[in-house]
C-alpha positions in Angstrom: 100.2 110.4 115.2 100.7 112.9 118.0 102.8 115.3 115.9 100.3 114.9 113.0 97.5 115.9 115.4 99.3 118.9 116.8 100.2 120.3 113.3 96.8 119.5 111.9 95.0 121.2 114.9 97.2 124.3 114.4 96.4 124.4 110.6 100.0 123.6 109.6 98.9 121.1 107.0 102.3 120.8 105.2 103.9 119.7 108.5 101.0 117.4 109.3 101.5 115.7 106.0 105.1 114.9 106.9 103.7 112.7 109.7 100.8 111.1 107.9 101.1 107.4 107.3 97.5 106.1 106.7 95.3 106.9 103.7 92.7 108.3 106.1 95.2 110.8 107.5 96.2 111.9 104.0 92.6 112.3 103.0 91.9 114.4 106.1 94.7 116.7 105.3 93.7 116.9 101.6 90.1 117.8 102.6 91.4 120.6 104.9 93.6 122.0 102.2 90.8 121.8 99.7 88.5 123.6 102.1 91.1 126.4 102.2 91.1 126.7 98.4 94.5 125.0 98.1 93.5 122.4 95.5 97.0 121.9 94.2 98.4 121.1 97.6 95.4 118.8 98.3 96.1 117.0 95.1 99.8 116.7 96.0 98.8 115.2 99.3 96.7 112.6 97.6 99.5 111.8 95.2 101.8 111.3 98.1 99.3 108.9 99.7 99.0 107.0 96.4 102.8 106.6 96.4 102.7 105.1 99.9 99.6 103.0 99.2 99.9 101.8 95.6 97.5 98.9 96.2 94.6 101.3 96.7 92.9 101.3 93.3 90.1 103.6 94.5 92.6 106.4 95.2 94.5 105.7 91.9 91.2 105.9 90.0 90.2 109.1 91.8 93.6 110.7 90.8 93.3 109.5 87.2 89.8 111.1 86.9 91.1 114.3 88.5 94.0 114.6 86.1 91.8 113.8 83.1 89.4 116.5 84.2 92.4 118.9 84.4 93.4 117.9 80.9 96.6 116.3 82.1 96.4 113.0 80.3 100.0 112.1 80.8 99.8 112.2 84.5 96.4 110.5 84.5 98.0 107.6 82.7 100.4 107.1 85.6 97.3 106.2 87.7 95.1 104.6 85.1 95.4 100.9 84.9 93.1 98.1 83.8 92.2 97.7 87.5 91.4 101.4 88.0 89.5 101.8 84.7 87.1 99.0 85.6 84.6 98.1 82.9 84.6 101.5 81.3 86.4 101.2 77.9 86.5 105.0 77.7 88.8 105.0 80.7 91.1 102.2 79.6 94.8 103.2 79.4 96.2 103.6 76.0 99.3 101.6 76.9 98.4 98.3 78.6 101.1 96.0 79.8 102.0 93.1 77.6 
């Protein structure tokens, strides 16, 4: 946590990301990157968080919506499951597990 704090405080967000472990830390870094206009890096940070926290359906749903908004349906499908789509049939994945 200490190295993350040092790199975050200095604005070295890519290095801070190397030391992030919790979803909250990843979100903090992503928000800082977004505030600097680095949307792609912020998204990459959240994708890394999703890889480390696959049980977090809220994050997976957020990523799916983001990729849908960007028109990247193939990547959105990686995050869109029955659990992340909820009751919205318009957000159901095209390929559901058997």
